TORDREN-389783 format. One record per residue (C-alpha): x, y, z; residue number from 1; residue in three letters. Coordinates in Angstrom, 1 decimal. Last residue first. Layout:
<nodes>
+--------+--------+--------+------+------+
:      X :      Y :      Z : resi : resn :
+--------+--------+--------+------+------+
:      X :      Y :      Z :  NUM :  ALA :
...
+--------+--------+--------+------+------+
</nodes>
This chain:
<nodes>
+--------+--------+--------+------+------+
:      X :      Y :      Z : resi : resn :
+--------+--------+--------+------+------+
:  139.6 :  149.6 :   86.1 :  357 :  PRO :
:  138.5 :  149.9 :   82.5 :  356 :  ALA :
:  135.2 :  148.2 :   81.8 :  355 :  GLN :
:  134.9 :  145.0 :   79.8 :  354 :  LEU :
:  131.2 :  144.3 :   79.6 :  353 :  ASP :
:  131.3 :  143.4 :   75.9 :  352 :  VAL :
:  129.1 :  146.3 :   74.8 :  351 :  LEU :
:  130.4 :  148.6 :   77.5 :  350 :  ALA :
:  134.0 :  148.1 :   76.4 :  349 :  ALA :
:  132.9 :  148.6 :   72.7 :  348 :  LEU :
:  131.3 :  151.9 :   73.5 :  347 :  ALA :
:  134.5 :  153.1 :   75.2 :  346 :  THR :
:  136.6 :  151.9 :   72.3 :  345 :  ARG :
:  134.2 :  153.7 :   69.9 :  344 :  HIS :
:  134.7 :  157.0 :   71.7 :  343 :  ALA :
:  138.4 :  156.5 :   71.8 :  342 :  GLY :
:  138.5 :  155.8 :   68.0 :  341 :  ALA :
:  136.7 :  159.1 :   67.5 :  340 :  THR :
:  133.0 :  159.3 :   66.7 :  339 :  GLY :
:  131.1 :  159.7 :   63.5 :  338 :  TYR :
:  134.0 :  161.6 :   61.9 :  337 :  ALA :
:  137.0 :  162.1 :   64.2 :  336 :  ILE :
:  139.4 :  159.8 :   62.3 :  335 :  SER :
:  137.7 :  160.7 :   59.0 :  334 :  ASP :
:  139.1 :  164.2 :   59.2 :  333 :  ALA :
:  142.6 :  162.9 :   59.7 :  332 :  LYS :
:  142.3 :  160.3 :   56.9 :  331 :  ALA :
:  140.8 :  162.9 :   54.5 :  330 :  ARG :
:  143.6 :  165.4 :   55.3 :  329 :  LYS :
:  146.2 :  162.7 :   54.8 :  328 :  LEU :
:  144.6 :  161.7 :   51.5 :  327 :  TYR :
:  144.4 :  165.3 :   50.2 :  326 :  LEU :
:  148.1 :  165.8 :   51.3 :  325 :  HIS :
:  149.0 :  162.7 :   49.1 :  324 :  VAL :
:  147.8 :  164.5 :   46.0 :  323 :  PRO :
:  151.2 :  165.9 :   44.9 :  322 :  HIS :
:  150.8 :  169.4 :   43.6 :  321 :  GLU :
:  150.7 :  170.9 :   47.0 :  320 :  TRP :
:  154.2 :  169.7 :   47.8 :  319 :  THR :
:  155.3 :  167.9 :   50.9 :  318 :  MET :
:  155.1 :  164.4 :   49.3 :  317 :  GLY :
:  157.6 :  165.6 :   46.6 :  316 :  ILE :
:  160.2 :  166.1 :   49.4 :  315 :  GLY :
:  160.2 :  162.5 :   50.6 :  314 :  GLY :
:  157.5 :  160.1 :   49.3 :  313 :  HIS :
:  158.3 :  157.8 :   52.2 :  312 :  LEU :
:  157.2 :  160.4 :   54.7 :  311 :  GLN :
:  153.9 :  161.1 :   52.9 :  310 :  LEU :
:  153.2 :  157.4 :   52.6 :  309 :  ALA :
:  154.0 :  156.8 :   56.3 :  308 :  GLU :
:  151.6 :  159.6 :   57.3 :  307 :  GLU :
:  149.0 :  157.9 :   55.0 :  306 :  VAL :
:  149.4 :  154.6 :   56.9 :  305 :  ILE :
:  149.4 :  156.1 :   60.3 :  304 :  ARG :
:  146.2 :  158.1 :   59.6 :  303 :  VAL :
:  144.4 :  155.0 :   58.2 :  302 :  ALA :
:  145.4 :  153.0 :   61.2 :  301 :  ALA :
:  144.2 :  155.6 :   63.8 :  300 :  PRO :
:  140.7 :  155.6 :   62.4 :  299 :  SER :
:  140.4 :  152.0 :   61.2 :  298 :  ALA :
:  141.0 :  150.3 :   64.5 :  297 :  TYR :
:  138.4 :  151.8 :   66.9 :  296 :  ALA :
:  136.2 :  152.4 :   63.9 :  295 :  GLN :
:  136.0 :  148.7 :   62.9 :  294 :  ALA :
:  135.7 :  147.4 :   66.5 :  293 :  VAL :
:  132.8 :  149.8 :   67.2 :  292 :  ALA :
:  131.0 :  148.9 :   64.0 :  291 :  VAL :
:  131.5 :  145.1 :   64.6 :  290 :  ALA :
:  130.3 :  145.4 :   68.2 :  289 :  VAL :
:  127.1 :  147.4 :   67.4 :  288 :  GLU :
:  126.2 :  145.2 :   64.4 :  287 :  VAL :
:  126.5 :  141.8 :   66.2 :  286 :  ASP :
:  124.4 :  140.3 :   63.4 :  285 :  GLU :
:  122.1 :  142.5 :   61.3 :  284 :  GLY :
:  123.1 :  140.6 :   58.1 :  283 :  THR :
:  124.1 :  143.6 :   55.9 :  282 :  SER :
:  125.4 :  145.8 :   58.8 :  281 :  LEU :
:  127.4 :  142.8 :   60.0 :  280 :  ALA :
:  128.9 :  142.3 :   56.6 :  279 :  ASP :
:  129.9 :  145.9 :   56.3 :  278 :  ALA :
:  131.6 :  145.8 :   59.7 :  277 :  SER :
:  133.4 :  142.6 :   59.0 :  276 :  SER :
:  134.6 :  144.0 :   55.7 :  275 :  ARG :
:  136.0 :  147.1 :   57.3 :  274 :  ALA :
:  137.8 :  145.2 :   60.1 :  273 :  ALA :
:  139.3 :  142.7 :   57.7 :  272 :  ALA :
:  140.4 :  145.4 :   55.3 :  271 :  ARG :
:  142.0 :  147.4 :   58.2 :  270 :  LEU :
:  144.0 :  144.3 :   59.2 :  269 :  ASN :
:  145.3 :  143.9 :   55.6 :  268 :  VAL :
:  146.1 :  147.6 :   55.4 :  267 :  VAL :
:  148.0 :  147.4 :   58.7 :  266 :  GLU :
:  150.0 :  144.5 :   57.5 :  265 :  LEU :
:  150.9 :  146.3 :   54.3 :  264 :  TRP :
:  152.0 :  149.3 :   56.2 :  263 :  VAL :
:  154.3 :  147.1 :   58.4 :  262 :  GLN :
:  155.8 :  145.6 :   55.2 :  261 :  ALA :
:  156.3 :  149.0 :   53.8 :  260 :  LEU :
:  158.3 :  150.1 :   56.9 :  259 :  ARG :
:  160.4 :  146.9 :   56.7 :  258 :  HIS :
:  161.1 :  147.4 :   53.0 :  257 :  LYS :
:  162.2 :  150.9 :   53.7 :  256 :  LEU :
:  164.8 :  149.8 :   56.2 :  255 :  ALA :
:  165.9 :  147.0 :   53.8 :  254 :  GLN :
:  166.8 :  149.3 :   50.9 :  253 :  PHE :
:  165.3 :  148.0 :   47.6 :  252 :  GLY :
:  162.5 :  150.5 :   47.6 :  251 :  GLY :
:  165.2 :  153.2 :   47.0 :  250 :  VAL :
:  165.6 :  151.9 :   43.5 :  249 :  PRO :
:  169.3 :  151.6 :   42.6 :  248 :  ARG :
:  171.9 :  153.9 :   41.1 :  247 :  ASN :
:  173.0 :  155.4 :   44.5 :  246 :  PHE :
:  169.4 :  156.6 :   44.9 :  245 :  GLN :
:  166.5 :  155.8 :   42.6 :  244 :  THR :
:  162.8 :  156.6 :   42.7 :  243 :  ARG :
:  160.7 :  154.3 :   40.4 :  242 :  ASP :
:  160.3 :  151.3 :   42.8 :  241 :  LYS :
:  159.8 :  153.6 :   45.8 :  240 :  LEU :
:  157.1 :  155.5 :   43.9 :  239 :  TYR :
:  155.1 :  152.4 :   43.0 :  238 :  ARG :
:  155.3 :  151.1 :   46.5 :  237 :  VAL :
:  154.1 :  154.4 :   47.8 :  236 :  THR :
:  151.3 :  154.6 :   45.3 :  235 :  GLU :
:  149.9 :  151.2 :   46.3 :  234 :  THR :
:  150.3 :  151.8 :   50.0 :  233 :  LEU :
:  148.6 :  155.2 :   50.0 :  232 :  ALA :
:  145.8 :  154.0 :   47.7 :  231 :  TRP :
:  145.1 :  151.1 :   50.0 :  230 :  ASP :
:  144.9 :  153.5 :   53.0 :  229 :  ALA :
:  142.4 :  155.8 :   51.3 :  228 :  VAL :
:  140.3 :  152.9 :   50.2 :  227 :  GLY :
:  140.4 :  151.3 :   53.6 :  226 :  LEU :
:  139.3 :  154.6 :   55.1 :  225 :  GLN :
:  136.3 :  154.6 :   52.8 :  224 :  GLU :
:  135.6 :  151.1 :   54.0 :  223 :  SER :
:  135.9 :  152.1 :   57.6 :  222 :  ALA :
:  133.3 :  154.8 :   56.9 :  221 :  LEU :
:  130.9 :  152.0 :   56.3 :  220 :  LEU :
:  130.6 :  151.2 :   60.0 :  219 :  GLY :
:  130.6 :  154.8 :   61.2 :  218 :  ALA :
:  128.0 :  155.8 :   58.6 :  217 :  ALA :
:  125.8 :  152.8 :   59.4 :  216 :  SER :
:  125.8 :  153.6 :   63.1 :  215 :  ARG :
:  125.3 :  157.3 :   62.4 :  214 :  LEU :
:  122.1 :  156.7 :   60.3 :  213 :  ALA :
:  120.7 :  154.1 :   62.6 :  212 :  ARG :
:  121.2 :  156.4 :   65.6 :  211 :  HIS :
:  119.8 :  159.4 :   63.8 :  210 :  VAL :
:  116.6 :  157.5 :   62.8 :  209 :  ALA :
:  116.1 :  156.0 :   66.2 :  208 :  PRO :
:  116.4 :  159.4 :   67.9 :  207 :  ALA :
:  114.6 :  161.5 :   65.3 :  206 :  SER :
:  111.1 :  160.1 :   65.5 :  205 :  GLU :
:  109.2 :  160.4 :   62.2 :  204 :  GLY :
:  109.0 :  162.4 :   59.0 :  203 :  LEU :
:  107.7 :  165.7 :   60.1 :  202 :  ARG :
:  107.5 :  168.2 :   57.2 :  201 :  ARG :
:  109.4 :  171.4 :   57.7 :  200 :  GLY :
:  108.9 :  175.1 :   57.2 :  199 :  PRO :
:  111.9 :  177.4 :   58.0 :  198 :  ALA :
:  111.3 :  180.1 :   60.6 :  197 :  GLY :
:  114.9 :  181.1 :   60.7 :  196 :  ASP :
:  117.0 :  178.0 :   60.2 :  195 :  LEU :
:  120.8 :  178.4 :   59.9 :  194 :  THR :
:  122.8 :  175.5 :   58.6 :  193 :  VAL :
:  126.6 :  175.8 :   59.0 :  192 :  THR :
:  128.7 :  173.9 :   56.4 :  191 :  GLY :
:  131.4 :  171.3 :   56.1 :  190 :  LEU :
:  133.2 :  170.4 :   52.9 :  189 :  PRO :
:  134.3 :  166.8 :   52.1 :  188 :  ARG :
:  137.1 :  167.1 :   49.6 :  187 :  THR :
:  138.8 :  170.1 :   51.4 :  186 :  LEU :
:  139.4 :  167.9 :   54.5 :  185 :  ASP :
:  140.7 :  170.3 :   57.1 :  184 :  LEU :
:  137.5 :  172.3 :   57.3 :  183 :  SER :
:  136.6 :  176.0 :   57.2 :  182 :  SER :
:  132.9 :  176.3 :   57.3 :  181 :  GLN :
:  130.6 :  177.1 :   54.3 :  180 :  PRO :
:  127.3 :  178.9 :   54.9 :  179 :  ALA :
:  123.8 :  177.4 :   54.4 :  178 :  ILE :
:  120.8 :  179.6 :   55.0 :  177 :  ALA :
:  117.6 :  177.4 :   55.0 :  176 :  ALA :
:  114.4 :  177.4 :   52.9 :  175 :  ASP :
:  116.2 :  176.6 :   49.7 :  174 :  ALA :
:  117.6 :  173.5 :   51.3 :  173 :  ALA :
:  114.1 :  172.1 :   51.6 :  172 :  GLU :
:  113.4 :  171.0 :   55.1 :  171 :  VAL :
:  112.4 :  167.4 :   56.1 :  170 :  ALA :
:  111.8 :  167.1 :   59.8 :  169 :  TYR :
:  112.9 :  164.5 :   62.3 :  168 :  LEU :
:  110.9 :  164.6 :   65.5 :  167 :  GLY :
:  111.9 :  164.6 :   69.2 :  166 :  GLY :
:  110.0 :  167.8 :   70.0 :  165 :  ASP :
:  113.4 :  169.6 :   70.1 :  164 :  GLU :
:  113.9 :  169.2 :   66.4 :  163 :  ALA :
:  116.1 :  166.9 :   64.2 :  162 :  PRO :
:  116.6 :  168.3 :   60.7 :  161 :  VAL :
:  116.8 :  166.2 :   57.6 :  160 :  LEU :
:  117.9 :  168.7 :   54.9 :  159 :  LEU :
:  116.8 :  168.6 :   51.3 :  158 :  VAL :
:  118.7 :  169.7 :   48.1 :  157 :  ASP :
:  122.0 :  169.4 :   49.8 :  156 :  ALA :
:  125.4 :  170.2 :   48.1 :  155 :  ALA :
:  126.4 :  173.0 :   50.5 :  154 :  GLY :
:  125.5 :  170.8 :   53.5 :  153 :  ALA :
:  128.2 :  168.3 :   52.4 :  152 :  ASP :
:  129.1 :  167.5 :   56.0 :  151 :  ALA :
:  127.3 :  169.5 :   58.7 :  150 :  ILE :
:  129.7 :  170.9 :   61.2 :  149 :  GLY :
:  127.2 :  173.4 :   62.6 :  148 :  THR :
:  123.5 :  173.6 :   63.3 :  147 :  LEU :
:  121.9 :  177.0 :   63.9 :  146 :  GLN :
:  118.3 :  177.5 :   65.1 :  145 :  GLY :
:  114.7 :  177.9 :   64.2 :  144 :  HIS :
:  112.1 :  175.5 :   62.7 :  143 :  LEU :
:  108.5 :  176.5 :   62.1 :  142 :  ARG :
:  105.4 :  174.7 :   63.4 :  141 :  GLY :
:  104.5 :  177.5 :   65.7 :  140 :  ASN :
:  107.9 :  177.4 :   67.2 :  139 :  GLU :
:  110.2 :  174.4 :   67.0 :  138 :  LEU :
:  113.8 :  174.9 :   68.0 :  137 :  ARG :
:  116.4 :  172.9 :   66.2 :  136 :  ALA :
:  118.4 :  170.0 :   67.6 :  135 :  VAL :
:  122.0 :  169.4 :   68.5 :  134 :  SER :
:  123.2 :  165.8 :   69.0 :  133 :  PHE :
:  123.6 :  163.6 :   72.1 :  132 :  ALA :
:  125.6 :  160.3 :   71.6 :  131 :  THR :
:  124.3 :  156.9 :   70.5 :  130 :  GLY :
:  126.2 :  156.8 :   67.3 :  129 :  PRO :
:  129.1 :  159.3 :   67.3 :  128 :  ALA :
:  128.8 :  162.9 :   66.4 :  127 :  ARG :
:  131.8 :  164.5 :   64.6 :  126 :  HIS :
:  130.0 :  165.1 :   61.3 :  125 :  LEU :
:  127.5 :  167.3 :   63.1 :  124 :  GLY :
:  123.8 :  166.4 :   62.5 :  123 :  VAL :
:  121.7 :  168.0 :   59.8 :  122 :  ALA :
:  121.2 :  164.8 :   57.8 :  121 :  LEU :
:  121.9 :  165.6 :   54.2 :  120 :  VAL :
:  119.8 :  164.5 :   51.2 :  119 :  GLY :
:  120.9 :  165.1 :   47.6 :  118 :  VAL :
:  118.2 :  165.1 :   45.0 :  117 :  ALA :
:  117.7 :  163.7 :   41.5 :  116 :  ARG :
:  119.9 :  160.7 :   42.3 :  115 :  GLY :
:  117.1 :  158.3 :   41.8 :  114 :  SER :
:  117.5 :  156.8 :   45.2 :  113 :  ALA :
:  117.4 :  160.3 :   46.8 :  112 :  LEU :
:  114.1 :  161.2 :   45.3 :  111 :  ARG :
:  112.6 :  157.8 :   45.8 :  110 :  GLU :
:  113.6 :  157.8 :   49.5 :  109 :  LEU :
:  112.0 :  161.3 :   49.8 :  108 :  LEU :
:  108.6 :  160.0 :   48.7 :  107 :  GLU :
:  108.8 :  156.7 :   50.5 :  106 :  ALA :
:  109.3 :  158.1 :   54.0 :  105 :  ASP :
:  109.7 :  155.0 :   56.2 :  104 :  GLY :
:  111.2 :  156.8 :   59.2 :  103 :  CYS :
:  114.0 :  154.2 :   59.6 :  102 :  GLU :
:  114.5 :  154.1 :   55.8 :  101 :  LEU :
:  114.7 :  157.9 :   55.9 :  100 :  LEU :
:  117.5 :  157.9 :   58.4 :   99 :  ALA :
:  119.3 :  155.2 :   56.4 :   98 :  GLU :
:  119.0 :  157.3 :   53.2 :   97 :  THR :
:  120.3 :  160.4 :   54.9 :   96 :  ALA :
:  123.4 :  158.7 :   56.2 :   95 :  VAL :
:  124.1 :  156.3 :   53.3 :   94 :  VAL :
:  123.3 :  157.5 :   49.9 :   93 :  ALA :
:  123.2 :  161.2 :   50.9 :   92 :  SER :
:  126.1 :  161.9 :   53.3 :   91 :  SER :
:  128.3 :  159.0 :   52.2 :   90 :  LEU :
:  127.8 :  159.8 :   48.5 :   89 :  TYR :
:  128.2 :  163.6 :   48.7 :   88 :  PRO :
:  130.9 :  163.7 :   46.0 :   87 :  VAL :
:  134.4 :  165.1 :   46.2 :   86 :  PRO :
:  136.2 :  161.9 :   45.3 :   85 :  ALA :
:  139.2 :  161.1 :   47.5 :   84 :  VAL :
:  140.1 :  158.7 :   44.6 :   83 :  PHE :
:  140.8 :  155.6 :   46.7 :   82 :  ARG :
:  138.2 :  156.8 :   49.2 :   81 :  GLY :
:  135.5 :  156.8 :   46.5 :   80 :  LEU :
:  136.8 :  153.3 :   45.5 :   79 :  GLU :
:  136.4 :  152.0 :   49.0 :   78 :  GLU :
:  133.0 :  153.7 :   49.4 :   77 :  LEU :
:  131.7 :  151.8 :   46.3 :   76 :  VAL :
:  132.8 :  148.5 :   47.8 :   75 :  VAL :
:  131.2 :  149.4 :   51.1 :   74 :  ALA :
:  127.9 :  150.2 :   49.4 :   73 :  VAL :
:  128.0 :  146.7 :   47.9 :   72 :  GLU :
:  128.5 :  145.1 :   51.3 :   71 :  ARG :
:  125.8 :  147.4 :   52.8 :   70 :  HIS :
:  123.2 :  145.5 :   50.8 :   69 :  THR :
:  121.4 :  145.8 :   47.5 :   68 :  ALA :
:  117.7 :  146.6 :   46.8 :   67 :  GLY :
:  118.6 :  148.7 :   43.8 :   66 :  GLN :
:  116.3 :  151.6 :   44.6 :   65 :  GLY :
:  113.0 :  152.9 :   43.3 :   64 :  GLY :
:  110.9 :  152.3 :   46.4 :   63 :  LEU :
:  109.8 :  148.8 :   45.3 :   62 :  GLU :
:  113.4 :  148.0 :   44.7 :   61 :  GLU :
:  114.4 :  148.6 :   48.3 :   60 :  PRO :
:  116.8 :  151.4 :   49.0 :   59 :  VAL :
:  120.4 :  150.6 :   50.1 :   58 :  LEU :
:  121.8 :  150.8 :   46.6 :   57 :  LEU :
:  119.8 :  153.8 :   45.7 :   56 :  GLY :
:  122.6 :  156.4 :   45.2 :   55 :  ALA :
:  124.4 :  153.8 :   43.1 :   54 :  LEU :
:  122.1 :  154.0 :   40.1 :   53 :  GLY :
:  124.9 :  153.9 :   37.5 :   52 :  MET :
:  123.7 :  156.8 :   35.4 :   51 :  ASN :
:  121.9 :  158.6 :   38.1 :   50 :  GLN :
:  123.9 :  158.4 :   41.3 :   49 :  ALA :
:  127.4 :  157.7 :   40.0 :   48 :  LEU :
:  127.3 :  159.6 :   36.8 :   47 :  ALA :
:  125.5 :  162.5 :   38.4 :   46 :  LYS :
:  127.9 :  162.6 :   41.3 :   45 :  TRP :
:  130.9 :  162.6 :   38.9 :   44 :  ALA :
:  129.4 :  165.5 :   37.0 :   43 :  ALA :
:  128.5 :  167.4 :   40.2 :   42 :  THR :
:  132.1 :  167.3 :   41.5 :   41 :  ASP :
:  131.7 :  169.1 :   44.8 :   40 :  HIS :
:  134.3 :  171.8 :   45.6 :   39 :  PRO :
:  132.5 :  174.7 :   43.8 :   38 :  ALA :
:  134.3 :  177.9 :   44.8 :   37 :  ASP :
:  137.6 :  176.5 :   43.5 :   36 :  SER :
:  140.7 :  175.2 :   45.2 :   35 :  GLU :
:  138.9 :  171.9 :   45.9 :   34 :  VAL :
:  138.3 :  171.5 :   42.2 :   33 :  ARG :
:  141.9 :  172.1 :   41.1 :   32 :  ALA :
:  143.1 :  169.5 :   43.6 :   31 :  ILE :
:  140.5 :  167.0 :   42.4 :   30 :  VAL :
:  141.4 :  167.6 :   38.7 :   29 :  GLY :
:  145.1 :  167.2 :   39.4 :   28 :  ALA :
:  144.4 :  163.9 :   41.2 :   27 :  PRO :
:  142.1 :  162.4 :   38.5 :   26 :  ASP :
:  138.5 :  162.3 :   39.6 :   25 :  CYS :
:  136.2 :  162.1 :   36.6 :   24 :  HIS :
:  137.6 :  159.5 :   34.1 :   23 :  ASP :
:  139.3 :  157.4 :   36.8 :   22 :  GLY :
:  136.2 :  157.7 :   38.9 :   21 :  LEU :
:  134.2 :  156.0 :   36.2 :   20 :  LEU :
:  136.7 :  153.2 :   35.7 :   19 :  ASP :
:  137.0 :  152.7 :   39.5 :   18 :  ARG :
:  133.2 :  152.5 :   39.8 :   17 :  VAL :
:  133.0 :  149.8 :   37.0 :   16 :  ALA :
:  135.8 :  147.8 :   38.4 :   15 :  SER :
:  134.4 :  147.9 :   42.0 :   14 :  ARG :
:  131.0 :  146.8 :   40.8 :   13 :  LEU :
:  132.6 :  143.8 :   38.9 :   12 :  ALA :
:  134.5 :  142.9 :   42.1 :   11 :  GLU :
:  131.3 :  143.1 :   44.1 :   10 :  GLU :
:  129.5 :  140.8 :   41.6 :    9 :  GLU :
:  132.4 :  138.3 :   41.7 :    8 :  GLU :
:  132.1 :  138.2 :   45.5 :    7 :  SER :
:  134.6 :  139.9 :   47.8 :    6 :  TYR :
:  135.9 :  137.8 :   50.7 :    5 :  LEU :
:  134.1 :  138.3 :   54.0 :    4 :  LEU :
:  132.3 :  135.0 :   53.8 :    3 :  ASP :
:  129.4 :  135.1 :   56.2 :    2 :  SER :
:  129.7 :  134.0 :   59.8 :    1 :  MET :
+--------+--------+--------+------+------+
</nodes>
């Protein structure tokens, strides 16, 4: 097995991404943005995708990318989770990019890798790898239908649409009607995509492309959940050191120490699961099992950790001005993204031939 510890290069990447997001995604700014009509932070996305070249980490160098691995992408996603950054990185640089890598479309890969375009796979955020997904009708070479629950659809320049003929089609976002949907996580907006005779270019077969995209998304989502959870632990420890009661920091009370120790253990376990999943995706070894294990653990763990953070913050944690609600909403939304923990446990049972009685 590979070394799951972070390399020097990965730590340097983390530091650079954290500095950039610290300048663009301060808590008050993120809250103000999600209250506006433009929830995506285009300036942060441009800095990440174009200035730092992070949109093309998974794309080979000969296609204009960085030729990196899923481990580096996982580090970026940890930091994006730590800041609940409202950017379409997971949707474009992971999901859409993986689908295009499966299809081998060099033109679109180059557009996405450069950061000049945002790609979105028009499959519902809740769909797990290997499960059925909605498709568009194909009539006289034109696409028709409505696809719902599409993450970051409003930021898309190009949509990757699965059709009833088994193909995956590239549709320019300008040729589709995209309407926002109400979603719990305000930092990752959902949208409904309506196609009414939209022209599309066939890229390849949809089934293997969608499976690859959703599998990578589920495996790397654990790293985003790790970033969310690690922020919750760090901020809660800081708050309990500063908050005083009876002339002493409340973090000194044994009952709260025990609760924080349990949170720390869950963060450590979550980090192990997330790193294992990212490494498996990088090496291609036991990928299905590693992804299923990661999501089976990460989804409920991240929710529990942020719920504890909210409770331990007391009254201030219940206010809109404190950002902990953004993290709880992200953790809750992530817990059903790309398959629930239950769906991944069921998949894992089949993979290791351990069926329930």
